[in-house]
C-alpha positions, 0 to 999 in steps of 0.5 A: 479218486472218484469212480466215474463210469469210464473208470469203472468200465476200464477196471471191470474190462481189465478184470476180464479174462479175455480183456480188450481195451474199451473205447473209453481207454481210447486216449490212452490205449487206442491202437486201430491196427489191433482192432482193424487187422484181421477183424475187417472182412473184405466187404464193408463191415456188418453191424447187427442192430438189435432193438425192438423199436422199429423207429430206432432200427430204421434210423440206425439202418439209415445212418449206418448204411449211409456211412458204408456199413452192411446192416442186419436187424433183429427185433428181439433177443432170440433173433439177435442171438441167431443173427450173431451166430449166422452172420458173425457181425463186426459189431453188435449194437444191442438194446437191453429191453428186448422182448423174448430174451433181454439184452443182458441174457443176449450178452451172456449167451453170446459170451458164455454159452456160444463162446463168441467173445471176439464179436464187440457188443455195444449196449445202446439203452435209455437206462444208465442203471444197468451199466455194471451189470452189462459190463459184468455180463461181457458188453464192450461198451455202453451208449446211452439214449438219446444217442450222442452221434459223435460217440457213436461215430467214435465207437464205429471208428474203434470197433468196426472201421469202414475201408475208407476209415482204415485207409485214412488212419 
């Protein structure tokens, strides 16, 4: 059996103590009710976009805002940790190459030091060489740049559906 990134992600997730099915398992284990019941706030879901590129943050802010999400931003790792602590977003979209505290350190701090295990963290990066390290640190999903917008939509639908998406499910 070949060890594809999807298969590796599934196996690595299953070995974690607080295992939650990954989006890559969606075809087999997808259960929208498990993720949306109780995780959805009374308002539109909040997404933290943590990226040091102003252009990437602006593009995601515009796209996510048009889809009905409340967007908060961080331009470095320290801001990402603080925003996650204070806002408890429904989803974190995290670049690995952040200044002050890199993305892997952000994940480790959120998961291990602050015990924020219920907030899904999706790594968005231009490098696939950090896949296993990011999963081991505690990320829930991995999206490569340039962003595949159909995959991003699937990630949003799974981890942070909007009320209109929940009603149509």
